[in-house]
C-alpha angles and dihedrals in degrees: 000000000000116000131178119188122187127200140162102073123135147118120313135167121248110277092030132114139237134182119212123200131205118193112201130198135173096032130122087234103198092060096051140087118207122211142183123221131176135204138191124195113283094011135100118260108267127216113233102173148309142213135207106240095215103042101024092230110152137193132201136188118239091255092072105016111130093017104058128051131184123207136165137215107209094192091055096039086231135137121200134204111202110197120192134176089023119198131197088253088065089067107120146107107280121213132189119213140183130218138171088232134061094240142141093213113105094206089066093058110099102190132042138185124227095256135243126233120240117189122185116194123206 
């Protein structure tokens, strides 16, 4: 059974940093890409980056490039989202997801965590 569990969300002031974690189990890791998405009420879920589990190659959209970074710890089966220079617009529920493709399209992600709330105050 595949399970993704996020943690690390919370309240932070604008300009601050947070690191989210996603512990994965039940995956054939080398074949998967791991991604982070975020969602605010009434809006579509937004892609914020992904990483190839095997190679560590990552990709980010322009909205977070240079501020967010994804890494993985193979020994711990964990993917991280380091978020720096946070802004109030980054406030959202953040989800990690796994797919058998290196894609930005949420519909192609097969497995999802339960989400963790990030709130950035001004």
